[in-house]
C-alpha positions as a LaTeX table, in Angstrom:
\begin{tabular}{lrrr}
\hline
Residue & $x$ (\AA) & $y$ (\AA) & $z$ (\AA) \\
\hline
Met1 & 0.00 & 0.00 & 0.00 \\
Ala2 & 1.47 & 3.37 & $-1.00$ \\
Ser3 & 2.18 & 5.76 & 1.80 \\
Thr4 & 0.19 & 8.98 & 2.05 \\
Arg5 & 2.12 & 12.06 & 1.07 \\
Ser6 & 2.58 & 14.74 & 3.67 \\
Tyr7 & 0.02 & 17.54 & 3.72 \\
Trp8 & 2.73 & 20.23 & 4.15 \\
Arg9 & 4.58 & 20.43 & 0.86 \\
Trp10 & 6.37 & 23.32 & $-0.83$ \\
Ser11 & 7.50 & 22.21 & $-4.26$ \\
Lys12 & 6.46 & 23.80 & $-7.57$ \\
Gln13 & 4.61 & 20.60 & $-8.47$ \\
Asp14 & 2.41 & 20.96 & $-5.40$ \\
Phe15 & 1.49 & 24.60 & $-6.00$ \\
Leu16 & 1.34 & 24.44 & $-9.83$ \\
Pro17 & 0.44 & 20.84 & $-10.67$ \\
Glu18 & $-1.17$ & 21.57 & $-14.05$ \\
Glu19 & 0.82 & 20.70 & $-17.15$ \\
Ser20 & 0.38 & 24.27 & $-18.44$ \\
Phe21 & 2.73 & 25.60 & $-15.75$ \\
Gln22 & 5.54 & 23.07 & $-16.15$ \\
Thr23 & 7.46 & 24.97 & $-18.84$ \\
Trp24 & 7.28 & 28.35 & $-20.59$ \\
Thr25 & 6.43 & 26.59 & $-23.84$ \\
Asn26 & 3.46 & 24.86 & $-22.22$ \\
Tyr27 & 2.35 & 28.15 & $-20.67$ \\
Thr28 & 2.50 & 30.00 & $-24.00$ \\
Ser29 & 0.58 & 27.22 & $-25.68$ \\
Ala30 & $-2.05$ & 27.35 & $-22.94$ \\
Leu31 & $-2.44$ & 31.13 & $-23.37$ \\
Ser32 & $-3.08$ & 30.69 & $-27.08$ \\
Gln33 & $-5.96$ & 28.36 & $-26.21$ \\
Thr34 & $-7.56$ & 30.72 & $-23.68$ \\
Trp35 & $-10.74$ & 31.38 & $-25.69$ \\
Phe36 & $-11.35$ & 27.70 & $-26.44$ \\
Arg37 & $-10.75$ & 26.79 & $-22.79$ \\
Phe38 & $-13.10$ & 29.54 & $-21.66$ \\
Lys39 & $-15.90$ & 28.26 & $-23.91$ \\
Asn40 & $-15.29$ & 24.74 & $-22.63$ \\
Arg41 & $-15.49$ & 25.89 & $-19.02$ \\
Leu42 & $-18.59$ & 27.93 & $-19.78$ \\
Thr43 & $-20.51$ & 25.01 & $-21.20$ \\
Ser44 & $-19.07$ & 22.04 & $-19.29$ \\
Arg45 & $-20.86$ & 20.44 & $-16.39$ \\
Ser46 & $-19.67$ & 18.21 & $-13.59$ \\
Asp47 & $-21.64$ & 15.20 & $-12.31$ \\
Asp48 & $-22.27$ & 13.46 & $-9.02$ \\
Glu49 & $-19.68$ & 10.75 & $-9.63$ \\
Thr50 & $-16.93$ & 13.29 & $-10.32$ \\
Glu51 & $-17.71$ & 15.32 & $-7.20$ \\
Thr52 & $-18.10$ & 12.45 & $-4.76$ \\
Thr53 & $-15.42$ & 10.08 & $-6.03$ \\
Gln54 & $-12.87$ & 11.37 & $-8.55$ \\
Leu55 & $-12.17$ & 14.76 & $-6.95$ \\
Arg56 & $-11.80$ & 13.17 & $-3.51$ \\
Lys57 & $-9.20$ & 10.80 & $-4.88$ \\
Gln58 & $-7.20$ & 13.67 & $-6.40$ \\
Ser59 & $-6.82$ & 15.34 & $-2.99$ \\
Glu60 & $-4.56$ & 12.45 & $-1.85$ \\
Asn61 & $-5.42$ & 13.09 & 1.82 \\
Glu62 & $-8.81$ & 11.79 & 2.94 \\
Met63 & $-10.78$ & 14.21 & 5.09 \\
Lys64 & $-11.80$ & 12.65 & 8.40 \\
Arg65 & $-15.34$ & 13.15 & 9.60 \\
Cys66 & $-14.84$ & 14.53 & 13.09 \\
Leu67 & $-17.89$ & 16.78 & 13.41 \\
Ser68 & $-21.39$ & 15.74 & 14.45 \\
Trp69 & $-24.71$ & 17.41 & 13.69 \\
Trp70 & $-24.36$ & 19.25 & 17.01 \\
Asp71 & $-21.04$ & 20.75 & 15.89 \\
Leu72 & $-22.48$ & 21.81 & 12.55 \\
Ile73 & $-25.43$ & 23.54 & 14.23 \\
Trp74 & $-23.11$ & 25.61 & 16.39 \\
Phe75 & $-20.77$ & 26.33 & 13.49 \\
Gly76 & $-23.74$ & 27.73 & 11.59 \\
Phe77 & $-24.82$ & 29.73 & 14.62 \\
Gly78 & $-21.33$ & 31.08 & 15.16 \\
Ala79 & $-20.97$ & 32.02 & 11.51 \\
Val80 & $-24.16$ & 34.09 & 11.58 \\
Val81 & $-24.31$ & 35.49 & 15.10 \\
Gly82 & $-21.12$ & 37.34 & 15.99 \\
Ala83 & $-20.10$ & 40.28 & 18.11 \\
Gly84 & $-21.30$ & 42.67 & 15.41 \\
Ile85 & $-24.93$ & 42.00 & 16.30 \\
Phe86 & $-24.51$ & 44.02 & 19.50 \\
Val87 & $-23.25$ & 47.06 & 17.62 \\
Leu88 & $-24.94$ & 47.02 & 14.21 \\
Thr89 & $-28.45$ & 46.43 & 15.61 \\
Gly90 & $-28.39$ & 49.70 & 17.55 \\
Glu91 & $-26.83$ & 51.68 & 14.69 \\
Glu92 & $-29.34$ & 50.42 & 12.12 \\
Ala93 & $-32.30$ & 50.96 & 14.43 \\
His94 & $-31.19$ & 54.54 & 15.14 \\
Asp95 & $-30.07$ & 55.61 & 11.67 \\
Thr96 & $-31.84$ & 53.46 & 9.09 \\
Val97 & $-34.97$ & 51.56 & 10.06 \\
Gly98 & $-36.20$ & 52.50 & 13.56 \\
Pro99 & $-38.42$ & 50.12 & 15.61 \\
Ala100 & $-39.30$ & 48.29 & 12.40 \\
Ile101 & $-35.95$ & 46.57 & 12.69 \\
Ile102 & $-37.92$ & 43.59 & 13.99 \\
Leu103 & $-39.44$ & 43.29 & 10.48 \\
Ser104 & $-35.95$ & 43.45 & 9.00 \\
Tyr105 & $-34.91$ & 40.51 & 11.14 \\
Ala106 & $-38.07$ & 38.62 & 10.17 \\
Val107 & $-37.43$ & 39.16 & 6.45 \\
Ser108 & $-33.76$ & 38.21 & 6.87 \\
Gly109 & $-34.74$ & 35.07 & 8.76 \\
Ile110 & $-37.15$ & 33.98 & 6.04 \\
Ser111 & $-34.52$ & 34.60 & 3.36 \\
Ala112 & $-31.95$ & 32.63 & 5.31 \\
Met113 & $-34.40$ & 29.76 & 5.79 \\
Leu114 & $-35.07$ & 29.56 & 2.05 \\
Ser115 & $-31.32$ & 29.44 & 1.47 \\
Val116 & $-31.05$ & 26.66 & 4.06 \\
Phe117 & $-33.65$ & 24.61 & 2.20 \\
Cys118 & $-31.68$ & 24.96 & $-1.02$ \\
Tyr119 & $-28.40$ & 23.93 & 0.60 \\
Thr120 & $-30.07$ & 21.02 & 2.35 \\
Glu121 & $-31.47$ & 19.67 & $-0.91$ \\
Phe122 & $-28.09$ & 19.94 & $-2.64$ \\
Ala123 & $-26.25$ & 18.42 & 0.33 \\
Val124 & $-28.54$ & 15.39 & 0.30 \\
Glu125 & $-28.14$ & 14.91 & $-3.47$ \\
Val126 & $-24.38$ & 15.60 & $-3.56$ \\
Pro127 & $-22.80$ & 14.82 & $-0.17$ \\
Val128 & $-19.45$ & 16.60 & $-0.60$ \\
Ala129 & $-17.59$ & 19.24 & 1.37 \\
Gly130 & $-17.22$ & 21.60 & $-1.58$ \\
Gly131 & $-20.04$ & 23.89 & $-0.64$ \\
Ser132 & $-22.03$ & 26.07 & $-3.03$ \\
Phe133 & $-19.39$ & 26.11 & $-5.79$ \\
Ala134 & $-19.45$ & 22.30 & $-5.95$ \\
Tyr135 & $-23.22$ & 22.34 & $-6.43$ \\
Leu136 & $-22.93$ & 25.08 & $-9.05$ \\
Arg137 & $-20.37$ & 23.03 & $-10.98$ \\
Ile138 & $-23.07$ & 20.42 & $-11.48$ \\
Glu139 & $-26.02$ & 22.70 & $-12.15$ \\
Leu140 & $-24.53$ & 25.70 & $-14.00$ \\
Gly141 & $-21.00$ & 24.65 & $-14.93$ \\
Asp142 & $-17.40$ & 25.52 & $-14.07$ \\
Phe143 & $-17.57$ & 29.21 & $-14.89$ \\
Ala144 & $-20.47$ & 29.91 & $-12.53$ \\
Ala145 & $-18.73$ & 27.86 & $-9.85$ \\
Phe146 & $-15.52$ & 29.91 & $-10.36$ \\
Ile147 & $-17.47$ & 33.17 & $-9.87$ \\
Ala148 & $-19.14$ & 31.79 & $-6.75$ \\
Ala149 & $-15.84$ & 30.63 & $-5.27$ \\
Gly150 & $-14.33$ & 34.07 & $-5.91$ \\
Asn151 & $-17.29$ & 35.72 & $-4.18$ \\
Ile152 & $-16.94$ & 33.40 & $-1.20$ \\
Leu153 & $-13.24$ & 34.25 & $-0.86$ \\
Leu154 & $-13.96$ & 37.96 & $-1.15$ \\
Glu155 & $-16.74$ & 37.71 & 1.43 \\
Ser156 & $-14.44$ & 35.87 & 3.83 \\
Ile157 & $-11.61$ & 38.37 & 3.41 \\
Val158 & $-13.78$ & 41.47 & 3.83 \\
Gly159 & $-15.86$ & 40.00 & 6.67 \\
Thr160 & $-12.85$ & 38.70 & 8.59 \\
Ala161 & $-11.01$ & 42.04 & 8.21 \\
Ala162 & $-14.04$ & 43.91 & 9.51 \\
Val163 & $-14.50$ & 41.63 & 12.50 \\
Ser164 & $-10.81$ & 41.68 & 13.40 \\
Arg165 & $-10.73$ & 45.50 & 13.25 \\
Ser166 & $-13.79$ & 45.63 & 15.52 \\
Trp167 & $-11.73$ & 43.89 & 18.21 \\
Thr168 & $-9.57$ & 47.01 & 18.40 \\
Ser169 & $-12.65$ & 49.21 & 18.74 \\
Tyr170 & $-14.05$ & 47.01 & 21.51 \\
Phe171 & $-10.71$ & 47.00 & 23.29 \\
Thr172 & $-10.38$ & 50.77 & 23.20 \\
Ser173 & $-13.94$ & 51.07 & 24.52 \\
Leu174 & $-13.00$ & 48.88 & 27.49 \\
Leu175 & $-9.99$ & 51.13 & 28.12 \\
Asn176 & $-12.17$ & 54.26 & 27.69 \\
Lys177 & $-9.94$ & 55.58 & 24.91 \\
Pro178 & $-10.67$ & 57.02 & 21.44 \\
Lys179 & $-11.41$ & 54.25 & 18.92 \\
Asn180 & $-8.29$ & 54.93 & 16.79 \\
Ser181 & $-5.88$ & 55.45 & 19.68 \\
Leu182 & $-4.37$ & 51.98 & 19.34 \\
Arg183 & $-4.01$ & 52.14 & 15.57 \\
Ile184 & $-0.84$ & 53.36 & 13.84 \\
Lys185 & $-1.25$ & 56.39 & 11.58 \\
Thr186 & 0.61 & 56.55 & 8.27 \\
Gly187 & 0.95 & 59.14 & 5.52 \\
Leu188 & $-1.49$ & 57.41 & 3.18 \\
Lys189 & $-4.87$ & 58.80 & 2.06 \\
Asp190 & $-7.53$ & 59.27 & 4.74 \\
Gly191 & $-9.50$ & 56.09 & 5.21 \\
Tyr192 & $-6.46$ & 53.96 & 4.31 \\
Asn193 & $-3.89$ & 55.49 & 6.65 \\
Leu194 & $-4.45$ & 53.42 & 9.81 \\
Leu195 & $-2.53$ & 50.22 & 10.55 \\
Asp196 & $-4.18$ & 47.90 & 13.04 \\
Pro197 & $-1.66$ & 45.63 & 14.83 \\
Ile198 & $-4.29$ & 44.24 & 17.19 \\
Ala199 & $-6.37$ & 43.06 & 14.20 \\
Val200 & $-3.29$ & 41.31 & 12.79 \\
Val201 & $-2.69$ & 39.50 & 16.08 \\
Val202 & $-6.34$ & 38.44 & 16.26 \\
Leu203 & $-6.24$ & 37.11 & 12.71 \\
Ala204 & $-2.98$ & 35.23 & 13.34 \\
Ala205 & $-4.38$ & 33.65 & 16.53 \\
Ala206 & $-7.66$ & 32.67 & 14.86 \\
Ser207 & $-5.80$ & 31.19 & 11.89 \\
Ala208 & $-3.48$ & 29.19 & 14.13 \\
Ile209 & $-6.45$ & 27.74 & 16.02 \\
Ala210 & $-8.29$ & 26.88 & 12.79 \\
Ile211 & $-5.21$ & 25.19 & 11.30 \\
Ser212 & $-4.40$ & 23.22 & 14.44 \\
Ser213 & $-7.54$ & 21.11 & 14.53 \\
Thr214 & $-11.10$ & 21.21 & 13.26 \\
Arg215 & $-12.26$ & 19.55 & 16.46 \\
Lys216 & $-10.51$ & 22.11 & 18.69 \\
Thr217 & $-11.98$ & 24.92 & 16.58 \\
Ser218 & $-15.40$ & 23.42 & 17.22 \\
Tyr219 & $-14.84$ & 23.46 & 20.99 \\
Ile220 & $-13.82$ & 27.12 & 20.90 \\
Asn221 & $-16.83$ & 27.90 & 18.71 \\
Trp222 & $-19.08$ & 26.25 & 21.30 \\
Ile223 & $-17.73$ & 28.50 & 24.03 \\
Ala224 & $-17.93$ & 31.70 & 21.96 \\
Ser225 & $-21.45$ & 30.89 & 20.70 \\
Ala226 & $-22.62$ & 30.01 & 24.22 \\
Val227 & $-21.32$ & 33.35 & 25.53 \\
Asn228 & $-23.02$ & 35.19 & 22.66 \\
Thr229 & $-26.27$ & 33.35 & 23.37 \\
Leu230 & $-26.22$ & 34.27 & 27.05 \\
Val231 & $-25.52$ & 37.92 & 26.24 \\
Ile232 & $-28.30$ & 37.99 & 23.64 \\
Leu233 & $-30.75$ & 36.46 & 26.13 \\
Phe234 & $-29.69$ & 39.01 & 28.75 \\
Val235 & $-30.26$ & 41.88 & 26.31 \\
Ile236 & $-33.70$ & 40.53 & 25.31 \\
Ile237 & $-34.83$ & 39.97 & 28.91 \\
Ala238 & $-33.45$ & 43.31 & 30.11 \\
Gly239 & $-35.06$ & 45.03 & 27.14 \\
Leu240 & $-38.47$ & 43.51 & 27.88 \\
Val241 & $-38.26$ & 44.39 & 31.58 \\
His242 & $-37.33$ & 48.02 & 30.92 \\
Ala243 & $-39.24$ & 48.46 & 27.64 \\
Asp244 & $-41.01$ & 51.73 & 26.95 \\
Thr245 & $-43.74$ & 51.30 & 24.33 \\
Ser246 & $-43.54$ & 55.00 & 23.41 \\
Asn247 & $-40.24$ & 54.20 & 21.69 \\
Leu248 & $-42.16$ & 52.17 & 19.13 \\
Thr249 & $-43.77$ & 55.33 & 17.72 \\
Pro250 & $-43.27$ & 56.08 & 14.90 \\
Phe251 & $-42.80$ & 52.44 & 13.91 \\
Leu252 & $-41.54$ & 53.25 & 10.40 \\
Pro253 & $-39.70$ & 56.59 & 10.72 \\
Phe254 & $-37.81$ & 56.00 & 7.49 \\
Gly255 & $-40.58$ & 54.23 & 5.61 \\
Ala256 & $-40.52$ & 50.79 & 4.03 \\
Lys257 & $-37.25$ & 51.70 & 2.29 \\
Gly258 & $-35.44$ & 51.55 & 5.63 \\
Ile259 & $-36.41$ & 47.89 & 6.04 \\
His260 & $-35.15$ & 47.12 & 2.56 \\
Ile261 & $-31.79$ & 48.85 & 3.14 \\
His262 & $-31.23$ & 47.17 & 6.49 \\
Asn263 & $-32.07$ & 43.75 & 5.15 \\
\hline
\end{tabular}
């Protein structure tokens, strides 16, 4: 039985395994076929057998199933409900939608549930870990899957950067300092002239935890999600106890457009 190759590899073959990248001649030839390759990608479709069997064999390292349905529920909860809910809810209610923010949450919840139904159907039909781009490869082809994968990466980068920067804002609030006091100012254009070392540390720590073990990441997610849940319950209960119904008037200070923008 052949031994499994190490996951950590640094050779050119590992990073650029395609034949097109092996020599400059191959690369030039591949460039000359760009249009034909694009049309092929645009019209080609994957199938269930390719996704569930062939692509898994190409990865060389079999992914171990170490998460249960309980872990997946909390991963989903942690991905949706983060620290931003405690800040953005107040800002949107004050500046954009008013008391009708409860309708915004209702509309968002229904939209999310419809998305869940779609993902559930695909996951049952094609049980792979590829996510939405794997499903799109089957239904709409490689090009649509490529666009979806790019959007997912962009969403992750922008979302993670925003959350990591918010840690600095929270930390300065705890210290009762101006929000940019711990950021390093540079001579760049306003809006792009602040370096955030705390955000970098947070990202490095989160990445190290995620790389170390999926199971350990799940444990940490449990703890963070449980803390968030307790805080949310506290806010809801405290809000109900001290609620003032006069604050609900006017219910739609910005009109129906506010609900649309917030959602």
